[in-house]
C-alpha angles and dihedrals in degrees: 000000000000111000138158120280089240092059090057097040099045088061091048090047093053095043097040104238136119131246122207116238102202123195121221134191101175144018094268093059094043097048091047091054090054092046091053091047090051091050094048098034090235133150113237142200113209114196138191126197122217087258092054090048091052090050096046103028117246095254091052092048092051093041094054092049092050092050092050092043088056091047090053103033093164093063116086105221132176123198107219133191105225116215100349104197099203147019088251092054091051093048091050090053092047092051091048093055108269111151096203134028138189121215106199108198093140092121089065125079115276098263094047090049089050095049094048091048092050090054092054094044091054095056096035096052090051087060095044092251122138125228134218125195135180135227125193130014125285107229109124129251113265126200093246099044113127124233091248092051092048093050090049094057103030126074119276106226094212091051089049090055092051093043094054093044094049100038098039088217114174099223135006135213107212117195106238102158111298128115136201124264131021098305105071107143136030094196131017114331113266132179126181099239094167090058090048093052091051092050090051092049093050098042104031093199133112111287129209132220113209122193090031102146111131103198091214118210095254091054093043093050093047091052094047093046090052089057099266125138122218094175095223095309120177128205133194109283117240091243089057091053091052092047089050090053090052087052094054110280114140105163116055117190115218125180114122095059091055093050094048093048093047096047094045090064094042090053092045092055091046091052096046097047114026091179092061119111102151103116091209090063088059100038101044096063090038090056092047093054093044091050090055090052092049094045091051090050091053090055092048094048093048098239094114111110094014095122 
């Protein structure tokens, strides 16, 4: 059942659990997300970046989600635009059938970010579409970062309160120390949970954790054994994800883990049988491994059994 992101996240907000927002770039990834949700009885947010939309075509992205939502009518699913870079991009997604959009103007000064977000909220809410925005810069907290540097890149709780009140945004991604991709931390992983708790108290809306891939050991080892190289990458430990949910996070973005899991199996098959060229022989085990990763994440986030 295709619903707005806010419908899914308001329930998570009230009941204090997290919902995975899983990126997809093809049918195999998307169908596997639905299969895991069906197995774990979990709501899901499936999200496409502007790059994924360019690769797939926006009509194809929306069409695949609608087909799978009809195939699994018992699963609440929102189709979310991940990191929309402009008002025009968000409007295009809304018109195409996305039920949730993110306007990412976090690289602009506060007032410019606020004004751009308000523009998107106005048009999105008229269409029954929810909106996500971001405050702060995702860059990771290093051991030697100064207090002034940390305050400059992480979210200001008072600014978050003002931003939410003025923009009427549905959910907010506050920068608390993560970064995108597989290379999140130079030292030991650190997140600013005290800052997160204060943002939640002042805003009282669903919050979003970007850069939340964990790179669990099983996934890491499978990728390395298949000949891949992660160059010492570090993800967000599961216990950090659960602590973040206790602090107020309800939407947890996950992309890197899915890609690594998928490609580890594709590479393994290619290595074991160099005569193989049947795509199904590559994609079937890749989907199986990725489904295990997604199902485990749903248990960890607390969304399993919520439908």
